[in-house]
C-alpha positions as CSV (number, residue, x, y, z in Angstrom):
1,X,187.0,50.5,94.2
2,X,183.2,50.6,94.4
3,X,180.9,53.2,92.7
4,X,179.8,55.8,95.2
5,X,176.8,58.1,95.0
6,X,176.7,60.8,97.6
7,X,172.9,60.4,98.0
8,X,170.5,62.5,100.0
9,X,166.9,61.5,100.2
10,X,164.7,64.4,101.1
11,X,161.7,63.3,99.1
12,X,161.9,59.8,100.7
13,X,161.7,61.6,104.1
14,X,158.3,62.9,103.3
15,X,155.2,61.0,104.6
16,X,154.8,57.4,103.4
17,X,151.7,58.3,101.3
18,X,153.9,60.4,98.9
19,X,155.5,57.3,97.4
20,X,156.0,53.5,97.5
21,X,159.3,52.0,98.5
22,X,160.3,49.5,95.9
23,X,163.6,48.2,94.6
24,X,164.5,48.0,90.9
25,X,163.9,44.5,89.4
26,X,167.3,43.0,88.4
27,X,168.0,42.4,84.7
28,X,169.8,39.5,83.1
29,X,173.0,41.0,81.6
30,X,173.3,44.8,81.6
31,X,175.5,46.4,79.0
32,X,176.4,50.1,79.1
33,X,175.8,51.6,75.7
34,X,176.2,55.3,76.6
35,X,177.5,57.2,79.6
36,X,177.2,61.0,79.7
37,X,180.7,61.6,81.2
38,X,180.5,65.4,81.5
39,X,177.2,65.1,83.3
40,X,178.5,62.5,85.6
41,X,181.4,64.8,86.6
42,X,179.0,67.7,87.1
43,X,177.0,65.5,89.5
44,X,180.1,64.6,91.5
45,X,180.2,61.0,90.2
46,X,183.3,59.1,88.9
47,X,182.7,58.4,85.2
48,X,185.4,55.7,85.2
49,X,183.8,53.8,88.0
50,X,180.3,54.1,86.3
51,X,181.9,52.8,83.1
52,X,182.6,49.5,84.7
53,X,180.7,46.2,85.2
54,X,179.5,47.4,88.6
55,X,178.5,50.7,87.2
56,X,176.5,49.1,84.5
57,X,174.7,46.9,87.1
58,X,173.8,50.0,89.1
59,X,172.6,51.9,86.0
60,X,170.4,49.0,85.0
61,X,168.9,48.5,88.5
62,X,170.6,45.1,89.0
63,X,172.5,46.5,92.0
64,X,171.3,49.2,94.4
65,X,174.1,51.5,95.4
66,X,174.9,52.3,99.0
67,X,172.9,55.3,100.3
68,X,170.0,54.9,97.9
69,X,166.4,54.8,99.1
70,X,164.5,53.6,96.1
71,X,161.0,54.9,95.7
72,X,158.3,55.2,93.1
73,X,156.5,58.6,93.4
74,X,152.8,58.9,93.6
75,X,150.9,61.3,91.4
76,X,147.6,61.7,89.5
77,X,147.0,63.6,86.3
78,X,144.8,64.8,83.5
79,X,145.6,62.7,80.5
80,X,144.2,64.3,77.3
81,X,141.8,66.2,79.4
82,X,140.5,63.2,81.4
83,X,141.4,63.0,85.1
84,X,143.0,59.8,86.5
85,X,143.2,60.0,90.3
86,X,146.2,57.6,90.6
87,X,149.0,57.2,88.1
88,X,152.5,57.3,89.7
89,X,155.8,56.0,88.6
90,X,154.8,52.8,86.8
91,X,158.3,52.1,85.3
92,X,160.6,54.6,87.1
93,X,162.3,54.4,90.4
94,X,164.0,57.3,92.1
95,X,167.3,56.2,93.7
96,X,168.1,59.4,95.5
97,X,169.4,62.9,95.2
98,X,172.8,64.4,94.7
99,X,174.1,68.0,94.9
100,X,175.7,69.0,91.6
101,X,178.7,71.3,91.0
102,X,176.4,74.3,90.9
103,X,175.0,73.4,94.3
104,X,171.7,72.3,92.8
105,X,169.9,69.2,94.1
106,X,169.3,66.7,91.4
107,X,167.2,63.5,91.3
108,X,168.8,60.3,89.9
109,X,166.1,58.1,88.6
110,X,166.0,54.8,86.7
111,X,163.4,54.6,83.9
112,X,162.5,51.1,82.7
113,X,163.7,49.5,85.9
114,X,160.8,47.2,86.6
115,X,157.2,47.2,87.9
116,X,156.1,49.3,90.9
117,X,152.8,49.4,92.8
118,X,151.7,52.1,90.3
119,X,152.4,50.0,87.1
120,X,148.7,49.3,86.4
121,X,149.4,45.9,84.9
122,X,152.4,47.2,82.9
123,X,155.7,45.4,82.9
124,X,157.6,48.4,84.2
125,X,160.2,48.0,81.5
126,X,161.3,50.2,78.6
127,X,162.3,49.2,75.1
128,X,165.6,50.3,73.6
129,X,164.0,52.7,71.0
130,X,162.2,55.0,73.5
131,X,165.3,55.1,75.7
132,X,167.5,56.2,72.8
133,X,164.9,58.8,71.8
134,X,164.8,60.3,75.3
135,X,168.6,60.3,75.5
136,X,169.0,62.0,72.2
137,X,166.2,64.6,72.5
138,X,166.8,65.5,76.2
139,X,170.5,66.1,75.6
140,X,169.7,68.1,72.4
141,X,167.3,70.3,74.4
142,X,170.1,70.9,77.0
143,X,172.6,72.0,74.3
144,X,169.9,74.2,72.8
145,X,169.7,75.9,76.2
146,X,166.2,74.8,77.1
147,X,165.5,73.6,80.6
148,X,165.2,69.9,80.6
149,X,165.7,66.6,82.4
150,X,169.0,65.1,81.4
151,X,170.2,61.6,80.5
152,X,173.1,60.2,82.5
153,X,173.3,56.8,80.9
154,X,171.6,54.2,78.7
155,X,172.0,50.5,79.2
156,X,170.6,47.4,77.5
157,X,169.1,44.9,79.8
158,X,169.9,41.7,78.0
159,X,166.2,40.9,78.0
160,X,163.4,41.5,75.5
161,X,160.2,43.4,76.4
162,X,156.9,42.6,74.8
163,X,155.2,45.3,72.9
164,X,153.6,44.6,69.5
165,X,156.6,42.4,69.0
166,X,159.6,41.4,71.2
167,X,162.0,44.3,71.5
168,X,165.4,44.7,73.2
169,X,165.0,46.1,76.7
170,X,166.9,49.1,78.1
171,X,167.1,51.4,81.1
172,X,167.6,55.1,81.1
173,X,169.2,57.0,84.0
174,X,167.4,60.3,84.1
175,X,168.5,63.3,86.0
176,X,166.1,66.1,87.0
177,X,165.9,69.1,89.3
178,X,163.0,67.0,90.7
179,X,160.3,64.7,89.4
180,X,157.4,66.7,91.1
181,X,154.6,67.4,88.7
182,X,151.3,69.2,88.6
183,X,149.9,65.7,88.9
184,X,151.7,65.3,92.2
185,X,149.6,68.1,93.7
186,X,146.5,66.6,92.1
187,X,147.1,63.3,93.8
188,X,146.6,64.9,97.2
189,X,143.9,67.4,96.2
190,X,141.8,64.6,94.7
191,X,141.8,62.9,98.1
192,X,140.9,66.2,99.9
193,X,144.3,65.8,101.7
194,X,144.9,69.5,102.3
195,X,147.8,68.7,104.7
196,X,149.4,66.6,102.0
197,X,149.1,69.5,99.5
198,X,150.6,71.8,102.1
199,X,153.5,69.5,102.9
200,X,154.2,69.1,99.1
201,X,154.1,72.9,98.6
202,X,156.5,73.5,101.4
203,X,158.9,70.9,100.0
204,X,158.7,72.5,96.6
205,X,159.3,76.0,98.0
206,X,162.3,74.9,99.9
207,X,163.7,73.0,97.0
208,X,162.8,75.1,93.9
209,X,161.5,78.5,95.0
210,X,163.1,79.5,98.2
211,X,162.3,83.2,97.5
212,X,158.6,82.4,98.0
213,X,159.2,81.4,101.6
214,X,159.9,85.0,102.5
215,X,156.9,86.4,100.5
216,X,153.9,87.9,102.2
217,X,151.8,85.1,100.7
218,X,154.2,82.2,100.1
219,X,151.7,79.9,98.3
220,X,150.6,82.6,96.0
221,X,154.2,83.4,95.3
222,X,154.8,79.7,94.6
223,X,152.0,79.6,92.1
224,X,153.2,82.7,90.3
225,X,156.7,81.4,90.1
226,X,155.6,78.0,88.6
227,X,153.4,79.8,86.1
228,X,156.3,82.0,85.0
229,X,158.7,79.2,84.5
230,X,156.2,77.1,82.5
231,X,155.2,80.1,80.4
232,X,158.9,80.8,79.6
233,X,159.6,77.1,79.0
234,X,156.8,76.7,76.4
235,X,157.8,79.9,74.7
236,X,161.3,78.4,74.2
237,X,159.8,75.2,72.9
238,X,158.0,77.1,70.2
239,X,161.1,79.1,69.3
240,X,162.9,75.9,68.2
241,X,159.9,74.1,66.7
242,X,159.5,71.5,69.5
243,X,156.3,69.6,70.0
244,X,156.0,67.8,73.3
245,X,153.2,65.5,72.2
246,X,151.8,64.5,75.7
247,X,151.3,67.7,77.7
248,X,149.3,65.9,80.4
249,X,149.4,67.4,83.9
250,X,151.5,64.5,85.0
251,X,154.1,65.5,82.4
252,X,154.1,69.2,83.6
253,X,157.1,69.7,85.8
254,X,156.9,72.0,88.8
255,X,160.6,72.9,88.4
256,X,160.0,74.2,84.9
257,X,162.0,71.5,83.1
258,X,160.9,69.7,80.0
259,X,160.1,66.1,81.2
260,X,158.9,62.8,79.6
261,X,160.1,62.6,76.0
262,X,157.6,60.1,74.6
263,X,156.1,60.9,71.2
264,X,157.9,64.3,71.0
265,X,159.1,65.8,67.7
266,X,160.7,68.8,66.1
267,X,158.9,70.3,63.1
268,X,160.5,70.1,59.7
269,X,158.3,72.5,57.6
270,X,156.5,75.1,59.7
271,X,152.9,74.1,60.5
272,X,151.1,75.6,63.5
273,X,148.7,72.6,63.5
274,X,151.5,70.0,63.4
275,X,150.9,66.8,65.4
276,X,153.2,63.8,65.4
277,X,152.0,61.9,68.5
278,X,150.1,58.7,67.4
279,X,147.9,59.0,70.5
280,X,147.0,62.7,70.0
281,X,144.1,61.9,67.6
282,X,142.3,65.2,68.1
283,X,145.4,67.4,68.0
284,X,145.0,68.6,71.6
285,X,148.8,69.0,71.9
286,X,149.5,70.4,68.5
287,X,152.4,72.8,68.2
288,X,150.4,76.0,68.4
289,X,148.1,74.7,71.1
290,X,150.9,74.2,73.6
291,X,150.7,77.6,75.3
292,X,146.9,77.2,75.8
293,X,147.4,73.7,77.2
294,X,150.2,74.9,79.5
295,X,147.8,77.5,81.0
296,X,145.1,74.9,81.3
297,X,147.5,72.6,83.2
298,X,148.5,75.4,85.5
299,X,144.9,76.2,86.2
300,X,144.7,72.6,87.6
301,X,147.6,73.4,89.8
302,X,145.9,76.5,91.0
303,X,142.8,74.5,91.9
304,X,144.9,72.2,94.1
305,X,146.4,75.2,96.0
306,X,143.1,76.9,96.7
307,X,142.9,75.8,100.3
308,X,146.3,77.2,100.9
309,X,145.6,80.6,99.3
310,X,142.7,81.6,101.6
311,X,140.1,80.1,104.0
312,X,137.6,82.2,102.0
313,X,137.0,80.1,98.8
314,X,135.9,83.1,96.8
315,X,138.9,85.0,97.7
316,X,141.2,82.0,97.0
317,X,139.6,81.6,93.5
318,X,140.1,85.3,92.8
319,X,143.7,85.1,93.9
320,X,144.3,82.0,91.8
321,X,142.6,83.5,88.8
322,X,144.8,86.6,89.0
323,X,147.9,84.4,89.0
324,X,146.7,82.3,86.1
325,X,145.8,85.4,84.1
326,X,149.5,86.4,84.3
327,X,150.5,83.5,82.1
328,X,149.5,85.3,78.9
329,X,151.8,88.3,79.6
330,X,154.8,86.2,80.6
331,X,154.5,83.8,77.7
332,X,153.8,86.6,75.2
333,X,156.8,88.6,76.4
334,X,159.1,85.6,76.2
335,X,157.8,84.4,72.9
336,X,157.8,87.8,71.1
337,X,161.3,88.6,72.5
338,X,162.6,85.3,71.2
339,X,161.0,85.9,67.8
340,X,162.6,89.3,67.5
341,X,166.0,87.8,68.3
342,X,165.4,85.1,65.6
343,X,165.0,87.7,62.9
344,X,167.9,89.8,64.2
345,X,166.1,92.7,65.9
346,X,167.8,94.3,68.9
347,X,165.0,96.6,69.9
348,X,161.2,96.3,70.2
349,X,159.0,98.6,68.0
350,X,155.4,98.8,66.9
351,X,154.9,96.5,64.0
352,X,157.5,93.9,64.9
353,X,155.0,91.3,66.0
354,X,153.1,91.6,62.7
355,X,156.4,91.5,60.8
356,X,157.4,88.2,62.4
357,X,153.9,86.7,62.1
358,X,153.8,87.5,58.4
359,X,157.0,85.5,58.0
360,X,155.6,82.6,59.9
361,X,152.4,82.8,57.8
362,X,154.4,82.8,54.6
363,X,156.5,79.8,55.8
364,X,153.3,77.9,56.6
365,X,151.7,78.6,53.2
366,X,155.0,77.6,51.4
367,X,156.0,74.7,53.5
368,X,159.3,76.3,54.4
369,X,161.5,74.4,56.8
370,X,161.3,76.0,60.2
371,X,164.9,75.5,61.4
372,X,166.6,76.2,58.1
373,X,164.6,79.3,57.3
374,X,165.8,81.1,60.4
375,X,169.4,79.7,60.1
376,X,169.8,80.8,56.5
377,X,168.2,84.1,57.3
378,X,171.0,84.6,59.8
379,X,173.5,84.4,57.0
380,X,171.4,86.7,54.8
381,X,171.7,89.3,57.5
382,X,175.4,89.5,56.8
383,X,175.3,89.3,53.0
384,X,172.1,89.9,50.9
385,X,173.5,87.4,48.4
386,X,172.6,84.8,51.0
387,X,168.9,85.4,50.4
388,X,168.9,83.0,47.5
389,X,169.5,80.2,50.1
390,X,166.4,81.3,52.0
391,X,164.2,81.9,48.9
392,X,164.6,78.3,47.7
393,X,163.0,77.0,50.9
394,X,159.7,78.6,49.9
395,X,157.4,76.9,47.3
396,X,156.8,80.5,46.0
397,X,160.0,82.4,46.5
398,X,158.1,85.7,45.8
399,X,156.4,85.3,49.2
400,X,159.8,85.6,50.8
401,X,160.9,88.5,48.7
402,X,157.9,90.6,49.7
403,X,158.6,90.0,53.4
404,X,162.4,90.4,53.1
405,X,162.0,93.9,51.7
406,X,160.2,94.9,54.9
407,X,162.7,93.1,57.0
408,X,165.6,94.9,55.4
409,X,163.9,98.2,56.0
410,X,163.3,97.3,59.7
411,X,166.9,96.2,60.4
412,X,168.3,99.3,58.7
413,X,166.6,101.3,61.4
414,X,169.0,99.9,64.0
415,X,172.7,100.8,64.3
416,X,174.2,97.3,64.6
417,X,176.6,96.2,61.9
418,X,175.6,93.2,59.7
419,X,178.3,91.0,61.3
420,X,176.9,91.7,64.8
421,X,173.4,90.9,63.7
422,X,174.4,87.7,62.0
423,X,176.3,86.6,65.1
424,X,173.3,87.3,67.4
425,X,171.0,85.5,65.1
426,X,173.2,82.4,64.8
427,X,173.3,82.2,68.6
428,X,169.6,81.7,68.7
429,X,168.9,79.9,65.4
430,X,170.3,76.4,65.5
431,X,171.7,74.7,62.4
432,X,171.1,71.2,63.9
433,X,168.1,69.7,65.7
434,X,167.2,66.1,66.3
435,X,165.2,65.7,63.1
436,X,162.7,62.8,63.3
437,X,164.0,60.8,60.4
438,X,167.5,60.9,61.9
439,X,166.3,59.8,65.3
440,X,164.3,56.9,63.7
441,X,167.4,55.9,61.6
442,X,169.4,55.7,64.9
443,X,166.8,53.6,66.6
444,X,166.5,51.2,63.6
445,X,170.2,50.7,63.5
446,X,170.4,50.0,67.2
447,X,167.3,47.8,67.5
448,X,167.7,45.8,64.4
449,X,171.5,45.6,64.0
450,X,172.9,46.3,67.4
451,X,174.7,49.2,65.7
452,X,175.2,52.3,67.9
453,X,177.6,54.2,65.7
454,X,174.7,56.3,64.2
455,X,173.6,57.1,67.8
456,X,177.0,58.3,68.7
457,X,177.4,60.3,65.6
458,X,174.0,62.0,66.0
459,X,174.9,62.9,69.6
460,X,178.2,64.4,68.4
461,X,176.4,66.6,65.9
462,X,173.7,67.7,68.4
463,X,176.3,68.6,71.0
464,X,177.1,71.8,69.0
465,X,173.7,72.8,67.5
466,X,174.6,76.5,66.9
467,X,177.9,75.8,65.1
468,X,178.5,75.1,61.5
469,X,179.8,71.6,61.2
470,X,180.8,71.1,57.5
471,X,181.6,67.4,58.1
472,X,178.0,66.8,59.2
473,X,176.2,69.3,56.9
474,X,173.7,66.6,55.8
475,X,172.3,66.5,59.4
476,X,171.0,70.0,58.9
477,X,168.9,69.1,55.8
478,X,165.2,68.3,56.1
479,X,164.1,64.8,55.1
480,X,163.4,63.8,51.5
481,X,159.7,63.0,50.9
482,X,160.2,59.3,51.4
483,X,162.1,59.9,54.7
484,X,159.4,61.9,56.4
485,X,158.3,60.7,59.8
486,X,154.6,61.4,60.2
487,X,154.0,59.8,63.5
488,X,155.9,59.2,66.7
489,X,155.0,56.8,69.5
490,X,155.0,56.8,73.2
491,X,156.8,53.6,73.8
492,X,155.1,52.5,77.0
């Protein structure tokens, strides 16, 4: 029996200048190293058939399944603030779209499947390390409850790719609500192709924001909706200590998903200025800069939509500016609500924002671990004796003591029982994140020893981030000084 994908191809039905038709480049000897079986089932695919030699060939791009219409999407983008008018999928090929069990349209894309017309002298391939990183982190984000692209499968290609040294090649099968980016709109706007912008906007409204179609001003409603989703997304990043690392406009998804896990990282000790990306030399995309950058990126989207907002340019600019100004309120509301939940507050009161900020400031001064501080605080909410576990995370425990007295007073003003507060806090404060040193250890074992057991174990742990897992307690611990990972790399 052959592998069947019930493909639809609505993006490939758009005008030819939206993409380039290109087939994946066959690889030597594909080997399936991981299939996301629950996701396959959710997508209406047969995991047993995918977990077969034919399935491995499809997931590696060696065989194109029936019904696929392989394309590389065109887009532009601001990269570290500098505009590049043509980027596009240089090492990714969209096979087609399926409708999942929730009735949502999902792209199925191969990443690392060979060169395309947008490769810009690149080989179009991916090394095993970045594929494993994206698989781990994207699936961790999904279990943390953060909108994200997903990983359906990872395969090795049986070929090396040349980077600084020869590395084993691999292909990731990525699933997304779509791969349309702010940079996709910029591609047409840079060419003064207003009709292209309009066609793309209409496609996005139909696919992602159907409520905008019935609005009095559909394109204004579209802009506001994208802004809201991005604002809420970035707030959720900050609430788990996530740093994207390359928040270029071509990595800003119109659907509001986290996309493109290159030099991303989760913080260990709390530091608002934390930067891990080796290519972010000026700290443009540092942890605390992410909301400002998201608003900057969305301003670029608004610029693209100006001709659709009004024939009067001044009126269009005023309309766009009004929408962009709304980012601050949406982000602030989502972020502050999330922070209140993290410290166990059920209501909003004057002084709460300062209370949480004082904790963050004390954590920064004392190099307290971001994830563990909030997780252990959850247990201290049930039993004050648990505060000793929080105190020891601070270089100066007295800094915590001063804050904790005010926190106790604030929580005493609410009627919830300690057990209810603890349960609510544990539901938003994970015990397990994909810590950088653990991810690097997984990659080292796979690349250097062809050992995927650490990869499988880490995925097992991260599948239940909010649960205590005594057998894997070590995965919750921050790195020892000699284990710290100070830089992460893009992998292209």
